Structure formats: C-alpha cells, structure tokens
DSSP file (Angstrom, degrees, kcal/mol; ACC not computed):
  #  RESIDUE AA STRUCTURE BP1 BP2  ACC     N-H-->O    O-->H-N    N-H-->O    O-->H-N    TCO  KAPPA ALPHA  PHI   PSI    X-CA   Y-CA   Z-CA
    1    1 A M              0   0    0      0, 0.0     2,-0.1     0, 0.0    65,-0.0   0.000 360.0 360.0 360.0 131.8    0.0   -0.1    0.0
    2    2 A K        -     0   0    0      1,-0.1     2,-0.2     2,-0.0     3,-0.0  -0.439 360.0-125.5 -71.9 153.0    1.3    3.5   -1.0
    3    3 A N     >  -     0   0    0     -2,-0.1     4,-2.1     1,-0.1     5,-0.1  -0.507  26.9-105.1 -85.1 168.3    1.3    6.2    1.7
    4    4 A V  H  > S+     0   0    0      1,-0.2     4,-2.6     2,-0.2     5,-0.2   0.891 119.5  54.1 -60.2 -43.1   -0.4    9.4    1.1
    5    5 A E  H  > S+     0   0    0      2,-0.2     4,-2.2     1,-0.2    -1,-0.2   0.873 108.9  48.1 -59.5 -42.2    2.9   11.3    0.6
    6    6 A D  H  > S+     0   0    0      1,-0.2     4,-2.0     2,-0.2    -1,-0.2   0.966 112.1  49.8 -69.2 -42.7    4.0    8.8   -2.2
    7    7 A F  H  X S+     0   0    0     -4,-2.1     4,-2.5     1,-0.2     5,-0.2   0.925 109.6  51.0 -54.2 -45.7    0.7    9.2   -3.8
    8    8 A F  H  X S+     0   0    0     -4,-2.6     4,-2.5     1,-0.2    -1,-0.2   0.910 107.9  54.3 -55.8 -43.8    0.9   13.0   -3.6
    9    9 A N  H  < S+     0   0    0     -4,-2.2     4,-0.4     1,-0.2    -1,-0.2   0.858 108.8  48.3 -55.6 -38.0    4.4   12.7   -5.2
   10   10 A E  H >< S+     0   0    0     -4,-2.0     3,-0.5    -3,-0.2    -2,-0.2   0.942 118.5  37.2 -73.5 -47.3    2.9   10.8   -8.1
   11   11 A V  H >< S+     0   0    0     -4,-2.5     3,-1.8     1,-0.2    -2,-0.2   0.673  95.1  78.5 -85.6 -17.9   -0.1   13.2   -8.8
   12   12 A K  T 3< S+     0   0    0     -4,-2.5    -1,-0.2     1,-0.3    -2,-0.1   0.748  91.8  55.1 -66.3 -17.9    1.4   16.6   -8.3
   13   13 A N  T <  S+     0   0    0     -3,-0.5     2,-0.3    -4,-0.4    -1,-0.3   0.338  74.8 119.1 -93.5   3.7    3.1   16.5  -11.7
   14   14 A I  S <  S-     0   0    0     -3,-1.8    35,-0.2    88,-0.1    34,-0.1  -0.553  70.3-120.4 -67.8 134.1   -0.1   15.9  -13.6
   15   15 A K  E     -a   49   0A   0     33,-2.0    35,-2.0    -2,-0.3     2,-0.5  -0.407  21.1-107.8 -73.9 151.5   -0.4   19.0  -15.9
   16   16 A Y  E     +a   50   0A   0     33,-0.2     2,-0.3    11,-0.1    35,-0.2  -0.711  69.3 120.0 -81.6 126.8   -3.4   21.2  -15.7
   17   17 A G        -     0   0    0     33,-1.2     2,-0.3    -2,-0.5    10,-0.2  -0.949  45.1-136.4-177.7 162.2   -5.5   20.5  -18.8
   18   18 A W  E     -B   26   0B   0      8,-2.0     8,-2.4    -2,-0.3     2,-0.4  -0.966  12.8-127.5-137.9 154.7   -8.7   19.4  -20.1
   19   19 A H  E     -B   25   0B   0     18,-0.4    18,-1.8    -2,-0.3     6,-0.2  -0.738  23.1-147.5-100.4 139.8  -10.1   17.1  -22.8
   20   20 A D    >   -     0   0    0      4,-2.3     3,-1.8    -2,-0.4    16,-0.2  -0.320  42.0 -81.3 -96.4-169.3  -12.7   18.3  -25.3
   21   21 A K  T 3  S+     0   0    0     14,-0.3    15,-0.1     1,-0.3    -1,-0.1   0.760 132.4  47.6 -62.8 -25.5  -15.6   16.3  -26.9
   22   22 A D  T 3  S-     0   0    0      2,-0.1    -1,-0.3    13,-0.1     3,-0.1   0.382 120.5-106.7 -96.8   4.2  -13.1   15.0  -29.5
   23   23 A G    <   +     0   0    0     -3,-1.8     2,-0.2     1,-0.3    -2,-0.1   0.525  68.9 148.6  84.9   7.6  -10.5   14.0  -26.9
   24   24 A K        -     0   0    0      1,-0.1    -4,-2.3    -5,-0.0     2,-0.4  -0.527  46.4-124.0 -74.5 148.0   -8.1   16.8  -27.7
   25   25 A I  E     -B   19   0B   0     -6,-0.2     2,-0.4    -2,-0.2    -6,-0.2  -0.766  25.7-170.7 -91.3 133.4   -6.1   18.1  -24.8
   26   26 A H  E     -B   18   0B   0     -8,-2.4    -8,-2.0    -2,-0.4     3,-0.0  -0.957  14.9-171.0-122.1 141.3   -6.2   21.9  -24.0
   27   27 A E  S    S+     0   0    0     -2,-0.4     2,-0.3   -10,-0.2   -11,-0.1   0.237  71.9  60.9-114.7  13.2   -3.9   23.6  -21.5
   28   28 A N  S    S-     0   0    0      2,-0.2   -10,-0.2   -10,-0.1    -2,-0.1  -0.808  86.6-117.0-125.7 174.5   -5.7   27.0  -21.4
   29   29 A L    >   +     0   0    0     -2,-0.3     3,-2.0     2,-0.1     4,-0.3   0.449  66.3 131.1 -90.5  -0.7   -9.4   27.8  -20.4
   30   30 A K  T 3  S-     0   0    0      1,-0.3    -2,-0.2     2,-0.1    -3,-0.0  -0.367  85.6  -3.1 -58.3 119.7  -10.4   29.0  -23.8
   31   31 A D  T >> S+     0   0    0     -2,-0.2     4,-2.1     3,-0.0     3,-0.7   0.467  94.0 134.1  77.5   2.9  -13.8   27.3  -24.8
   32   32 A Y  H <>  +     0   0    0     -3,-2.0     4,-2.2     1,-0.3   122,-0.3   0.838  64.7  50.2 -46.5 -49.2  -13.7   25.3  -21.6
   33   33 A K  H 34 S+     0   0    0     -4,-0.3   122,-0.4     1,-0.2   121,-0.3   0.778 116.9  43.0 -69.7 -29.1  -17.2   25.7  -20.5
   34   34 A D  H <4 S+     0   0    0     -3,-0.7    -2,-0.2   120,-0.1    -1,-0.2   0.740 125.7  25.5 -84.0 -28.0  -18.5   24.8  -24.0
   35   35 A L  H  < S+     0   0    0     -4,-2.1   -14,-0.3   -15,-0.1    -3,-0.2   0.607  81.1 122.5-119.3 -12.6  -16.3   21.8  -24.8
   36   36 A F     <  -     0   0    0     -4,-2.2   118,-0.4    -5,-0.3     2,-0.4  -0.206  34.6-171.1 -61.5 147.8  -15.0   20.2  -21.7
   37   37 A I        -     0   0    0    -18,-1.8   -18,-0.4   116,-0.2   116,-0.2  -0.984  27.6-117.9-136.6 119.5  -15.8   16.4  -21.1
   38   38 A Q        -     0   0    0    114,-3.1   113,-2.1    -2,-0.4     2,-0.2  -0.381  33.4-146.0 -57.1 127.7  -15.0   14.6  -17.8
   39   39 A Q        -     0   0    0    111,-0.2     2,-0.1    -2,-0.1   113,-0.1  -0.642  14.0-112.0 -99.0 155.6  -12.5   11.8  -18.4
   40   40 A D    >>  -     0   0    0     -2,-0.2     4,-2.0     1,-0.1     3,-0.6  -0.446  38.1-101.0 -87.7 167.4  -12.3    8.6  -16.7
   41   41 A L  H 3> S+     0   0    0      1,-0.3     4,-2.1     2,-0.2     5,-0.1   0.793 118.9  56.6 -66.0 -34.4   -9.3    8.0  -14.3
   42   42 A D  H 3> S+     0   0    0      2,-0.2     4,-2.6     1,-0.2    -1,-0.3   0.879 107.5  47.5 -59.4 -43.2   -7.4    5.8  -16.9
   43   43 A T  H <> S+     0   0    0     -3,-0.6     4,-2.9     2,-0.2     5,-0.3   0.897 109.7  53.2 -69.4 -41.3   -7.4    8.5  -19.5
   44   44 A V  H  X>S+     0   0    0     -4,-2.0     4,-1.4     2,-0.2     5,-0.8   0.926 112.8  45.1 -59.4 -42.9   -6.3   11.1  -16.9
   45   45 A I  H  <5S+     0   0    0     -4,-2.1     3,-0.2     2,-0.2    -2,-0.2   0.965 115.3  46.5 -58.2 -55.4   -3.3    8.9  -16.0
   46   46 A K  H  <5S+     0   0    0     -4,-2.6    -2,-0.2     1,-0.3    -1,-0.2   0.886 120.0  37.3 -59.6 -45.0   -2.4    8.1  -19.5
   47   47 A D  H  <5S-     0   0    0     -4,-2.9    -1,-0.3     2,-0.2    -2,-0.2   0.656  96.0-139.4 -86.3 -14.3   -2.6   11.6  -20.9
   48   48 A N  T  <5 +     0   0    0     -4,-1.4   -33,-2.0    -5,-0.3     2,-0.3   0.849  65.4 110.1  57.8  35.2   -1.2   13.2  -17.7
   49   49 A H  E   < +a   15   0A   0     -5,-0.8     2,-0.3    -6,-0.2   -33,-0.2  -0.995  35.1 147.4-138.0 137.0   -3.6   16.1  -17.9
   50   50 A A  E     -a   16   0A   0    -35,-2.0   -33,-1.2    -2,-0.3     2,-0.2  -0.985  36.8-128.6-163.8 157.0   -6.5   16.9  -15.6
   51   51 A V     >  -     0   0    0     -2,-0.3     4,-2.3   -35,-0.2     3,-0.3  -0.565  51.0 -91.1 -95.4 174.4   -8.6   19.7  -14.1
   52   52 A C  H  > S+     0   0    0      1,-0.2     4,-2.7     2,-0.2     5,-0.2   0.847 126.5  57.6 -56.9 -37.9   -9.2   19.8  -10.3
   53   53 A W  H  > S+     0   0    0      1,-0.2     4,-1.6     2,-0.2    -1,-0.2   0.940 110.6  43.1 -58.3 -47.7  -12.5   17.8  -10.7
   54   54 A E  H  > S+     0   0    0     -3,-0.3     4,-2.0     1,-0.2    -1,-0.2   0.900 112.3  52.3 -67.8 -42.6  -10.5   14.9  -12.4
   55   55 A M  H  X S+     0   0    0     -4,-2.3     4,-2.2     1,-0.2    -1,-0.2   0.912 106.6  54.4 -63.8 -39.0   -7.7   15.2   -9.9
   56   56 A C  H  X S+     0   0    0     -4,-2.7     4,-3.4     1,-0.2     5,-0.2   0.895 105.4  54.2 -63.1 -34.7  -10.2   14.9   -7.0
   57   57 A E  H  X S+     0   0    0     -4,-1.6     4,-2.5     2,-0.2    -1,-0.2   0.925 107.4  49.8 -66.0 -40.0  -11.5   11.7   -8.5
   58   58 A L  H  X S+     0   0    0     -4,-2.0     4,-2.3     2,-0.2    -2,-0.2   0.939 113.4  46.8 -49.2 -51.3   -8.0   10.3   -8.6
   59   59 A Q  H  X S+     0   0    0     -4,-2.2     4,-2.6     2,-0.2     5,-0.2   0.845 110.5  50.4 -68.6 -41.0   -7.7   11.3   -5.0
   60   60 A R  H  X S+     0   0    0     -4,-3.4     4,-3.0     2,-0.2     5,-0.3   0.937 109.6  52.8 -61.9 -42.6  -11.0    9.8   -3.9
   61   61 A D  H  X S+     0   0    0     -4,-2.5     4,-2.0    -5,-0.2    -2,-0.2   0.920 112.3  44.4 -58.3 -44.9  -10.1    6.5   -5.7
   62   62 A F  H  X S+     0   0    0     -4,-2.3     4,-1.3     2,-0.2    -1,-0.2   0.939 114.0  48.3 -65.3 -49.0   -6.8    6.3   -3.8
   63   63 A F  H  <>S+     0   0    0     -4,-2.6     5,-2.8     1,-0.2     3,-0.3   0.938 114.3  46.6 -57.6 -47.5   -8.3    7.2   -0.4
   64   64 A N  H ><5S+     0   0    0     -4,-3.0     3,-1.2     1,-0.3    -1,-0.2   0.881 111.0  50.8 -66.1 -36.6  -11.2    4.7   -0.7
   65   65 A K  H 3<5S+     0   0    0     -4,-2.0    -1,-0.3    -5,-0.3    -2,-0.2   0.740 113.8  45.5 -74.4 -17.6   -9.0    2.0   -1.9
   66   66 A N  T 3<5S-     0   0    0     -4,-1.3    -1,-0.2    -3,-0.3    -2,-0.2   0.196 113.3-115.8-105.3  16.0   -6.7    2.5    1.1
   67   67 A N  T < 5 +     0   0    0     -3,-1.2     2,-0.6     1,-0.2    -3,-0.2   0.819  63.2 149.9  56.0  34.8   -9.5    2.8    3.6
   68   68 A I      < -     0   0    0     -5,-2.8    -1,-0.2    -6,-0.2    -2,-0.1  -0.878  50.2-121.0 -99.9 119.4   -8.7    6.6    4.4
   69   69 A K        +     0   0    0     -2,-0.6    23,-1.9    23,-0.3     2,-0.3  -0.375  49.4 159.5 -61.0 138.8  -11.8    8.6    5.4
   70   70 A N  E     -C   91   0C   0     21,-0.2     2,-0.3     2,-0.0    21,-0.2  -0.992  32.4-152.2-160.0 157.1  -12.1   11.4    3.1
   71   71 A K  E     -C   90   0C   0     19,-2.9    19,-2.8    -2,-0.3     2,-0.5  -0.950  14.7-141.8-133.7 152.0  -14.5   14.1    1.5
   72   72 A T  E     -C   89   0C   0     73,-0.5    73,-2.2    -2,-0.3     2,-0.3  -0.997  24.6-158.5-118.7 122.3  -14.4   15.8   -1.9
   73   73 A I  E     -CD  88 144C   0     15,-3.1    15,-2.1    -2,-0.5     2,-0.6  -0.825  15.0-154.3-115.4 137.7  -15.3   19.5   -1.7
   74   74 A F  E     -CD  87 143C   0     69,-3.1    69,-2.2    -2,-0.3     2,-0.5  -0.952  14.6-159.0-106.2 118.7  -16.6   21.8   -4.3
   75   75 A A  E     -CD  86 142C   0     11,-3.7    11,-2.0    -2,-0.6     2,-0.4  -0.907  16.8-178.2-100.5 130.8  -15.7   25.5   -3.4
   76   76 A Y  E     -CD  85 141C   0     65,-2.7    65,-2.4    -2,-0.5     2,-1.1  -0.994  27.5-147.0-140.0 128.7  -17.9   27.9   -5.2
   77   77 A L  E >   - D   0 140C   0      7,-2.4     3,-1.1    -2,-0.4     7,-0.3  -0.797  28.3-149.9 -95.2  92.0  -18.1   31.6   -5.3
   78   78 A K  T 3  S+     0   0    0     61,-2.0     3,-0.1    -2,-1.1     6,-0.1  -0.155  73.6  24.3 -62.1 161.8  -21.8   32.4   -5.7
   79   79 A N  T 3  S+     0   0    0      1,-0.2     2,-0.4     2,-0.1    -1,-0.2   0.547  87.1 133.5  62.5   9.7  -22.8   35.5   -7.6
   80   80 A S    X   -     0   0    0     -3,-1.1     3,-1.4     1,-0.1    -1,-0.2  -0.716  60.9-130.6 -89.4 145.3  -19.6   35.8   -9.5
   81   81 A R  T 3  S+     0   0    0     -2,-0.4    -1,-0.1     1,-0.3    -2,-0.1   0.871 109.8  40.1 -53.3 -39.6  -19.7   36.5  -13.3
   82   82 A N  T 3  S-     0   0    0     49,-0.2    -1,-0.3    52,-0.1     3,-0.1   0.222 106.6-122.8-104.8  18.0  -17.2   33.7  -14.0
   83   83 A N    <   -     0   0    0     -3,-1.4    -2,-0.1     1,-0.1    -5,-0.1   0.878  34.3-149.0  46.2  47.0  -18.7   31.1  -11.5
   84   84 A A        +     0   0    0     -7,-0.3    -7,-2.4    47,-0.1     2,-0.3  -0.165  31.6 155.5 -41.9 127.9  -15.3   30.9   -9.8
   85   85 A C  E     -C   76   0C   0     -9,-0.2     2,-0.3    -3,-0.1    -9,-0.2  -0.975  23.6-177.7-154.6 164.5  -14.9   27.3   -8.4
   86   86 A H  E     -C   75   0C   0    -11,-2.0   -11,-3.7    -2,-0.3     2,-0.4  -0.953  16.2-141.0-163.8 146.2  -12.3   24.7   -7.3
   87   87 A T  E     +C   74   0C   0     -2,-0.3     2,-0.3   -13,-0.2   -13,-0.2  -0.896  23.9 167.2-113.7 146.2  -12.4   21.2   -6.0
   88   88 A F  E     -C   73   0C   0    -15,-2.1   -15,-3.1    -2,-0.4     2,-0.3  -0.960  27.8-120.5-147.6 166.7  -10.2   19.7   -3.3
   89   89 A S  E     -CE  72 100C   0     11,-1.4    11,-2.6    -2,-0.3     2,-0.4  -0.847  14.7-161.6-112.6 148.4  -10.0   16.7   -1.2
   90   90 A I  E     -CE  71  99C   0    -19,-2.8   -19,-2.9    -2,-0.3     2,-0.3  -0.983  13.3-179.1-120.7 138.0   -9.9   16.4    2.7
   91   91 A F  E     -CE  70  98C   0      7,-2.0     7,-2.6    -2,-0.4     2,-0.4  -0.895  16.7-134.6-131.5 166.7   -8.7   13.3    4.4
   92   92 A Y  E     + E   0  97C   0    -23,-1.9     2,-0.3    -2,-0.3   -23,-0.3  -0.940  27.0 158.6-127.3 140.0   -8.4   12.4    8.2
   93   93 A K  E >   - E   0  96C   0      3,-2.2     3,-1.2    -2,-0.4    -2,-0.0  -0.916  69.6  -2.1-161.7 129.1   -5.6   10.7   10.0
   94   94 A N  T 3  S-     0   0    0     -2,-0.3     3,-0.1     1,-0.3    -1,-0.0   0.880 125.9 -58.3  54.6  45.4   -4.7   10.7   13.8
   95   95 A N  T 3  S+     0   0    0      1,-0.2     2,-0.3     0, 0.0    -1,-0.3   0.760 115.4 113.9  54.4  29.7   -7.7   13.0   14.7
   96   96 A K  E <   -E   93   0C   0     -3,-1.2    -3,-2.2    19,-0.0     2,-0.4  -0.926  62.0-134.5-123.2 158.7   -6.3   15.6   12.4
   97   97 A C  E     -EF  92 113C   0     16,-1.9    16,-2.9    -2,-0.3     2,-0.4  -0.903  21.1-161.7-109.3 134.9   -7.9   17.0    9.1
   98   98 A Y  E     -EF  91 112C   0     -7,-2.6    -7,-2.0    -2,-0.4     2,-0.6  -0.971  16.2-143.5-126.9 135.6   -5.7   17.4    6.0
   99   99 A W  E     -EF  90 111C   0     12,-2.7    12,-2.9    -2,-0.4     2,-0.6  -0.901  16.8-158.3 -95.5 119.2   -6.2   19.4    2.9
  100  100 A F  E     +EF  89 110C   0    -11,-2.6   -11,-1.4    -2,-0.6     2,-0.5  -0.919  16.9 176.7-101.8 114.8   -4.8   17.4   -0.2
  101  101 A E  E     + F   0 109C   0      8,-2.2     8,-2.9    -2,-0.6   -13,-0.1  -0.930  20.3 149.3-130.3 102.6   -4.1   19.9   -2.9
  102  102 A A  S    S+     0   0    0     -2,-0.5   -88,-0.1     6,-0.2     6,-0.1   0.416  73.7  43.8-112.9  -0.1   -2.5   18.7   -6.2
  103  103 A S  S    S+     0   0    0    -16,-0.1     2,-1.2     1,-0.1     5,-0.1   0.708  82.7  87.0-121.4 -28.9   -4.0   21.1   -8.7
  104  104 A W  S >> S-     0   0    0      1,-0.2     3,-2.6     3,-0.1     4,-0.6  -0.652  70.8-147.9 -79.7 102.6   -3.9   24.6   -7.3
  105  105 A Q  G >4 S+     0   0    0     -2,-1.2     3,-0.6     1,-0.3    -1,-0.2   0.724  87.9  40.5 -46.1 -46.8   -0.5   25.6   -8.4
  106  106 A T  G 34 S+     0   0    0      1,-0.2    -1,-0.3    -3,-0.1    -2,-0.1   0.537 121.5  42.9 -81.0  -3.6    0.6   28.0   -5.6
  107  107 A K  G <4 S+     0   0    0     -3,-2.6    -2,-0.2     2,-0.0    -1,-0.2   0.244  76.3 146.7-125.1  10.1   -0.9   25.9   -2.8
  108  108 A K    <<  +     0   0    0     -4,-0.6     2,-0.3    -3,-0.6    -6,-0.2  -0.158  38.4  70.4 -50.8 136.4    0.2   22.3   -3.9
  109  109 A G  E    S-F  101   0C   0     -8,-2.9    -8,-2.2     2,-0.1     2,-0.6  -0.841  86.8 -73.3 148.0-178.0    0.9   20.1   -0.9
  110  110 A I  E     -F  100   0C   0     -2,-0.3     2,-0.5   -10,-0.2   -10,-0.2  -0.970  51.0-164.7-115.9 112.3   -0.7   18.1    2.1
  111  111 A H  E     -F   99   0C   0    -12,-2.9   -12,-2.7    -2,-0.6     2,-0.4  -0.886  11.4-139.2-109.2 128.3   -1.8   20.7    4.6
  112  112 A E  E     +F   98   0C   0     -2,-0.5   -14,-0.2   -14,-0.2     3,-0.0  -0.731  25.4 171.0 -89.7 134.5   -2.6   19.9    8.2
  113  113 A F  E     -F   97   0C   0    -16,-2.9   -16,-1.9    -2,-0.4     3,-0.1  -0.905  38.3-129.1-132.7 153.0   -5.6   21.7    9.9
  114  114 A P  S    S-     0   0    0      0, 0.0     2,-0.3     0, 0.0   -16,-0.1   0.731  89.5  -5.0 -75.7 -20.5   -7.2   20.9   13.3
  115  115 A N  S >> S-     0   0    0    -18,-0.1     4,-1.0     1,-0.1     3,-0.5  -0.981  74.9 -98.8-161.5 167.0  -10.7   20.8   11.7
  116  116 A E  H >> S+     0   0    0     -2,-0.3     4,-2.5     1,-0.2     3,-0.6   0.890 113.8  65.0 -56.3 -42.0  -12.7   21.3    8.4
  117  117 A E  H 3> S+     0   0    0      1,-0.3     4,-2.2     2,-0.2    -1,-0.2   0.865 100.4  51.4 -62.2 -32.8  -13.9   24.8    9.4
  118  118 A E  H <> S+     0   0    0     -3,-0.5     4,-2.5     2,-0.2    -1,-0.3   0.822 108.2  50.5 -77.1 -25.8  -10.3   26.0    9.4
  119  119 A I  H <X S+     0   0    0     -4,-1.0     4,-2.3    -3,-0.6    -2,-0.2   0.897 112.1  47.7 -66.9 -40.1   -9.7   24.7    5.8
  120  120 A F  H  X S+     0   0    0     -4,-2.5     4,-2.6     2,-0.2    -2,-0.2   0.890 111.6  50.4 -74.0 -36.5  -12.9   26.5    4.7
  121  121 A E  H  X S+     0   0    0     -4,-2.2     4,-2.3    -5,-0.3     5,-0.2   0.960 109.0  52.4 -60.1 -50.0  -11.7   29.7    6.5
  122  122 A F  H  X S+     0   0    0     -4,-2.5     4,-1.1     1,-0.2     3,-0.3   0.952 109.4  50.3 -50.4 -51.3   -8.3   29.3    4.7
  123  123 A Y  H >X S+     0   0    0     -4,-2.3     4,-2.0     1,-0.2     3,-1.4   0.955 107.5  52.4 -51.6 -53.6  -10.1   29.1    1.4
  124  124 A R  H 3< S+     0   0    0     -4,-2.6    -1,-0.2     1,-0.3    -2,-0.2   0.872 112.3  46.3 -54.5 -34.7  -12.2   32.2    2.1
  125  125 A N  H 3< S+     0   0    0     -4,-2.3    -1,-0.3    -3,-0.3    -2,-0.2   0.626 124.7  29.8 -79.9 -13.9   -9.0   34.1    2.9
  126  126 A N  H X< S+     0   0    0     -3,-1.4     3,-1.1    -4,-1.1     4,-0.2   0.379  87.3  95.5-131.5   2.0   -7.1   32.9   -0.2
  127  127 A F  T >X  +     0   0    0     -4,-2.0     3,-1.4     1,-0.2     4,-1.1   0.531  55.9  97.5 -76.8  -2.0   -9.7   32.2   -3.0
  128  128 A E  H 3>>S+     0   0    0      1,-0.3     4,-1.0     2,-0.2     5,-0.6   0.749  71.3  69.2 -65.9 -19.7   -9.2   35.6   -4.5
  129  129 A D  H <45S+     0   0    0     -3,-1.1     3,-0.3     1,-0.2    -1,-0.3   0.897 105.3  40.4 -61.7 -35.4   -6.7   34.0   -7.1
  130  130 A F  H <45S+     0   0    0     -3,-1.4    -1,-0.2    -4,-0.2    -2,-0.2   0.741 106.7  65.2 -84.2 -22.9   -9.7   32.2   -8.6
  131  131 A A  H  <5S-     0   0    0     -4,-1.1     3,-0.5   -47,-0.1   -49,-0.2   0.717  88.0-146.5 -71.1 -24.8  -12.0   35.1   -8.4
  132  132 A R  T  <5S-     0   0    0     -4,-1.0    -3,-0.1    -3,-0.3    -2,-0.1   0.952  74.7 -38.3  46.5  62.0  -10.0   37.3  -10.8
  133  133 A G  S   <S+     0   0    0     -5,-0.6     2,-0.4     1,-0.1    -1,-0.2   0.441 122.3  96.9  82.3   4.0  -10.8   40.6   -9.1
  134  134 A E        +     0   0    0     -3,-0.5     2,-0.5    -6,-0.2   -52,-0.1  -0.704  53.7 147.3-124.3  72.2  -14.4   39.8   -8.2
  135  135 A Y        +     0   0    0     -2,-0.4     2,-0.4   -55,-0.0    -7,-0.1  -0.930  24.9 161.4-136.7 123.5  -14.3   38.6   -4.5
  136  136 A L    >   -     0   0    0     -2,-0.5     3,-2.7     1,-0.1     4,-0.1  -0.959  26.1-153.4-119.9 113.5  -16.5   38.7   -1.5
  137  137 A K  G >  S+     0   0    0     -2,-0.4     3,-1.6     1,-0.3    -1,-0.1   0.751  92.9  65.3 -61.6 -26.3  -15.4   36.0    0.9
  138  138 A E  G 3  S+     0   0    0      1,-0.3    -1,-0.3    -3,-0.1   -14,-0.0   0.652  93.8  62.7 -69.4 -11.4  -19.0   35.9    2.4
  139  139 A N  G <  S+     0   0    0     -3,-2.7   -61,-2.0   -15,-0.1     2,-0.3   0.390  77.6 115.5 -92.9   6.6  -20.1   34.6   -1.0
  140  140 A M  E <   -D   77   0C   0     -3,-1.6     2,-0.3   -63,-0.2   -63,-0.2  -0.579  43.7-177.0 -75.3 131.4  -18.0   31.5   -0.6
  141  141 A E  E     -D   76   0C   0    -65,-2.4   -65,-2.7    -2,-0.3     2,-0.4  -0.959  12.3-153.9-128.2 155.9  -19.9   28.1   -0.4
  142  142 A F  E     -D   75   0C   0     -2,-0.3    25,-2.3   -67,-0.2    26,-1.4  -0.995  10.3-174.8-129.2 125.0  -18.6   24.5    0.2
  143  143 A Y  E     -DG  74 166C   0    -69,-2.2   -69,-3.1    -2,-0.4     2,-0.7  -0.986  20.8-140.1-123.6 136.6  -20.4   21.5   -1.0
  144  144 A E  E     -DG  73 165C   0     21,-2.5    21,-1.0    -2,-0.4     2,-0.3  -0.864  32.6-168.6 -90.6 116.6  -19.4   17.8   -0.3
  145  145 A Y        -     0   0    0    -73,-2.2   -73,-0.5    -2,-0.7     3,-0.1  -0.781  13.0-133.9-113.7 154.1  -20.0   16.0   -3.5
  146  146 A E        -     0   0    0     -2,-0.3    -1,-0.1     1,-0.2    18,-0.0  -0.228  54.0 -44.4 -90.2-175.9  -20.1   12.3   -4.4
  147  147 A D        -     0   0    0     -2,-0.1     2,-0.3     1,-0.1    -1,-0.2  -0.127  58.5-142.8 -50.5 142.2  -18.6   10.4   -7.3
  148  148 A I        -     0   0    0    -95,-0.1    -1,-0.1    -3,-0.1     9,-0.0  -0.696  15.0-112.0-109.5 165.0  -19.0   12.1  -10.7
  149  149 A T    >   -     0   0    0     -2,-0.3     3,-1.5  -109,-0.0  -111,-0.2  -0.798  24.4-118.9 -98.7 128.9  -19.6   10.4  -14.1
  150  150 A P  T 3  S+     0   0    0      0, 0.0  -111,-0.2     0, 0.0     3,-0.1  -0.457 103.2  42.9 -61.4 138.7  -17.0   10.3  -16.9
  151  151 A G  T 3  S+     0   0    0   -113,-2.1  -112,-0.1     1,-0.4     2,-0.1   0.302  80.4 135.2 103.3  -6.6  -18.6   12.2  -19.9
  152  152 A M    <   -     0   0    0     -3,-1.5  -114,-3.1  -115,-0.1    -1,-0.4  -0.389  48.0-138.5 -66.5 149.8  -20.1   15.0  -17.8
  153  153 A N     >  -     0   0    0   -116,-0.2     4,-1.8    -3,-0.1  -116,-0.2  -0.519  32.0 -94.7 -98.7 178.4  -19.7   18.5  -19.2
  154  154 A A  H  > S+     0   0    0   -118,-0.4     4,-2.2  -122,-0.3     5,-0.2   0.894 122.5  49.6 -64.9 -37.3  -18.8   21.5  -17.1
  155  155 A E  H  > S+     0   0    0   -122,-0.4     4,-2.5     1,-0.2     5,-0.2   0.896 109.8  49.9 -68.5 -39.2  -22.4   22.6  -16.5
  156  156 A E  H  > S+     0   0    0      2,-0.2     4,-1.8     1,-0.2    -1,-0.2   0.837 111.2  51.0 -70.8 -28.2  -23.6   19.3  -15.5
  157  157 A F  H  X S+     0   0    0     -4,-1.8     4,-2.2     2,-0.2    -2,-0.2   0.928 110.0  47.3 -62.7 -50.1  -20.6   19.0  -13.0
  158  158 A V  H  X S+     0   0    0     -4,-2.2     4,-2.7     1,-0.2     5,-0.2   0.949 114.0  48.7 -67.9 -43.3  -21.3   22.3  -11.4
  159  159 A L  H  X S+     0   0    0     -4,-2.5     4,-1.1     1,-0.2    -1,-0.2   0.913 110.4  52.3 -62.6 -35.9  -25.1   21.4  -11.1
  160  160 A H  H  < S+     0   0    0     -4,-1.8     3,-0.3    -5,-0.2    -1,-0.2   0.906 111.6  45.2 -57.6 -42.5  -24.2   18.1   -9.6
  161  161 A C  H >< S+     0   0    0     -4,-2.2     3,-1.6     1,-0.2    -2,-0.2   0.891 109.8  54.6 -66.0 -45.0  -22.1   19.7   -7.1
  162  162 A L  H 3< S+     0   0    0     -4,-2.7    -1,-0.2     1,-0.3    -2,-0.2   0.671 106.0  53.0 -68.7 -15.3  -24.7   22.4   -6.2
  163  163 A K  T 3< S+     0   0    0     -4,-1.1    -1,-0.3    -3,-0.3    -2,-0.2   0.426  96.3  93.5 -92.2  -4.5  -27.3   19.8   -5.5
  164  164 A S  S <  S-     0   0    0     -3,-1.6     2,-0.3     1,-0.2   -19,-0.2  -0.149  95.9 -61.6 -85.1-175.9  -25.0   18.0   -3.1
  165  165 A K  E     -G  144   0C   0    -21,-1.0   -21,-2.5     1,-0.1     2,-0.6  -0.474  49.5-136.5 -68.6 122.6  -24.7   18.5    0.7
  166  166 A K  E     +G  143   0C   0     -2,-0.3   -23,-0.3   -23,-0.2    -1,-0.1  -0.743  26.7 176.3 -77.7 119.2  -23.7   22.1    1.6
  167  167 A V              0   0    0    -25,-2.3   -24,-0.2    -2,-0.6    -1,-0.1   0.590 360.0 360.0-107.2 -10.3  -21.1   21.9    4.3
  168  168 A A              0   0    0    -26,-1.4   -25,-0.1   -48,-0.0    -2,-0.1   0.257 360.0 360.0-167.8 360.0  -20.1   25.6    4.8
C-alpha cells in the first residue's frame, strides 16, 4: 500500500489541462465551458492532464482503496460573473484534518488543519486567486459531492455539486 505522501508525489506533476468532446487536450481555459468532457481515471493518468475535478476523482479513488476517510469538496463563489470554483480533497488521520491539494499551483501540498472549518476559512481568505478581481469572501460556499460520471460536461458537473450537501 502506498502512503499518502507517495501518492501526492505521483499526482502533483499531472499537468493542468482538459479534454474536449473529440479527446483533444487543452492547457488553457479558452472554450472550456462549452467543450469540456469529464475523463475517466485511466485517461487522466495516460494523458497526464486533468482539471481539479478529475484530480479529485483520482484522490477519492486512492483514499477509498486505502480505507482512508475522506471528502471531496466543491468550493464555489456564488454570484460571481465567471462562476469561480475549485475542488479539493480532505482526508483524516490521527484526529487531524488534511487538505490534499494537487492542482492549485501555488498551494500544492498536504496541509494539516485541526478541523474542516479552518480549511474553509483558509479558502475564504485565499480564494481571490480564482475570483479574478471579483471577490467577496462571504459569497464562498462549500459542498461535499459524491462520485462524478465520466462524460459529464462543465455545466452538468457544477449542477451536480450544487445539488450536493452544503457543508459551509
């Protein structure tokens, strides 16, 4: 069994990118909302490209296979013009809470927190990177979402998350 640190070292180098309806890989966000299609885990690993949602599915798979309690969180800035959002994983070990981040470039790592609330507060205080100048931290919402289906487009994914359990 791999430990969490070894797994992180494997996934931290996956490039940020997405697949379109024809399977072409893109490394910028142009046309993302219209053309993105959620890939299965094998394709993400083979092509070495993923968005945060796909990274979280890799993480969920690892944690579940290794019997590590975890949650997958959708951070959403409501009322923003660009629907700023990000997904991340939380896992639990030795009565501590950890934020596992493999796709937010400037925050990559395994970060220890005493509880989930402090992770959410950290996000509220640092999410401006995603908001692109339009940020009110009181508009941050967090949802715990379940497995997603390969083949979903961006709109279907966001709607899936917004129908999930709101946790903060």
